[in-house]
C-alpha positions as CSV (number, residue, x, y, z in Angstrom):
1,M,9.0,27.3,51.6
2,E,6.9,29.7,53.6
3,Q,7.1,30.0,57.5
4,E,4.0,30.0,59.8
5,H,3.7,32.9,61.8
6,G,0.5,32.0,63.7
7,P,-0.5,32.0,67.6
8,S,1.3,29.0,69.1
9,K,-0.3,28.7,72.5
10,S,-0.1,25.4,74.7
11,K,-2.7,22.7,73.9
12,V,-2.8,21.7,77.6
13,S,-4.2,23.8,80.6
14,G,-2.5,24.1,83.7
15,T,-4.4,21.5,85.4
16,G,-3.7,19.1,82.5
17,G,-6.8,19.2,80.6
18,K,-6.9,19.7,77.0
19,K,-7.7,23.1,75.3
20,G,-9.7,23.8,72.5
21,K,-8.4,25.4,69.2
22,A,-8.4,29.3,69.5
23,S,-8.5,30.0,65.8
24,D,-7.9,28.7,62.4
25,K,-4.8,29.3,60.3
26,K,-5.1,32.1,57.9
27,L,-3.1,33.1,54.8
28,S,-2.1,36.4,56.5
29,M,-0.1,34.5,58.9
30,S,2.1,32.9,56.2
31,G,5.6,34.4,55.5
32,G,7.0,34.8,52.1
33,P,9.7,32.5,50.4
34,F,13.4,32.8,51.5
35,T,15.1,35.5,49.2
36,A,18.5,34.1,48.6
37,T,20.4,37.4,48.0
38,K,23.6,36.5,45.9
39,L,26.8,38.5,44.9
40,G,26.6,39.8,41.4
41,P,25.4,42.9,39.4
42,K,22.4,44.7,41.4
43,E,18.8,43.3,40.7
44,I,15.8,44.3,42.8
45,R,12.4,43.0,42.7
46,K,9.5,45.4,43.7
47,N,6.4,43.6,42.5
48,N,5.6,41.9,45.7
49,R,2.4,43.4,47.3
50,G,2.4,43.9,51.2
51,R,-0.3,44.9,53.5
52,G,-2.1,47.9,52.7
53,S,-1.1,47.9,48.9
54,T,2.4,48.8,49.9
55,R,5.2,47.5,47.7
56,K,8.1,45.5,49.1
57,V,11.7,45.6,47.8
58,K,13.4,42.3,47.6
59,L,17.2,42.3,46.8
60,K,18.0,39.1,44.6
61,T,21.8,40.2,43.8
62,T,24.4,42.9,44.9
63,S,27.9,43.8,44.6
64,F,28.0,46.8,47.2
65,A,27.6,47.3,50.8
66,N,27.3,50.4,53.1
67,V,29.7,49.6,55.8
68,L,30.2,51.6,59.1
69,T,33.7,52.3,59.6
70,K,35.5,54.7,62.2
71,E,35.8,57.4,59.8
72,G,32.2,57.0,58.8
73,I,29.9,55.1,56.2
74,K,31.6,54.1,53.1
75,K,29.8,52.4,50.0
76,V,32.2,49.0,49.4
77,K,32.5,46.6,46.8
78,L,31.9,42.8,48.0
79,K,34.3,40.0,47.0
80,N,32.8,36.7,48.6
81,V,30.6,35.0,51.6
82,L,33.2,33.6,54.2
83,E,30.9,32.3,56.5
84,T,27.1,32.5,57.7
85,P,25.9,31.7,61.1
86,D,22.7,30.2,60.1
87,N,23.6,27.7,57.4
88,R,27.4,26.8,56.4
89,H,26.2,26.0,52.8
90,N,25.0,29.5,52.3
91,A,28.7,30.8,52.4
92,R,29.7,28.0,49.6
93,K,26.8,29.5,47.5
94,N,27.7,33.3,48.3
95,I,24.2,33.9,49.9
96,L,24.0,37.0,52.2
97,T,21.9,36.7,55.2
98,K,22.2,38.6,58.4
99,G,25.2,37.9,60.5
100,A,27.2,36.9,57.5
101,I,31.0,37.5,57.3
102,V,31.8,38.9,53.9
103,E,35.3,39.7,52.3
104,S,35.5,43.2,50.6
105,D,38.1,45.6,49.5
106,I,38.6,47.1,53.0
107,G,38.6,44.1,55.1
108,K,36.0,41.7,56.6
109,I,32.6,42.6,57.2
110,R,29.5,41.6,59.2
111,V,26.2,42.1,57.7
112,T,23.8,43.8,60.1
113,N,20.3,44.0,58.3
114,R,18.0,41.5,56.9
115,V,19.3,41.8,53.1
116,G,16.4,40.2,51.2
117,Q,13.8,42.3,52.9
118,D,15.5,45.9,53.1
119,G,17.0,46.2,49.5
120,V,20.5,47.2,50.5
121,V,23.4,45.7,52.4
122,N,24.3,47.3,55.6
123,G,27.3,46.1,57.6
124,V,30.1,47.2,60.0
125,L,34.0,46.7,59.6
126,L,35.5,44.0,61.8
127,S,38.9,44.9,63.3
C-alpha cells in the first residue's frame, strides 16, 4: 500500500476559523509499495521509473552485506534476521529493514541503510 507524502497543514487557523483546502492530492505525492527485502540469492529489480527518467534499484533478495568493523569494511554472509524495530513480524519472515539486527558469520549486525531503496545492505558490527 502506498503512503501519502502530501502537504498536511492545520485545518484550523490560529483564531479557530476553518481554513480552505490549499491544493488537491497529486499522483507525484504518493510513494511506492513497500519492498520487502528477504534473505536469499541476490535479486534486483531496476525497471521502476523515477522522476526525470531515472531508474531506481530495488533489492528483492540478498545474502550478503557490507559491514563496518574496527579493521574496515567487510563483505559478510547473512544468516537470519533476529529482530526489527518497526515490526516484530518482519523478523519471523526474514525481512530486512533499516535498524534490523541480523545474525552473520562474524556476529550481530545492525542495518544502517534503507535496503529496498539502495540496492545493497550496509551495516555496522555490534560488539
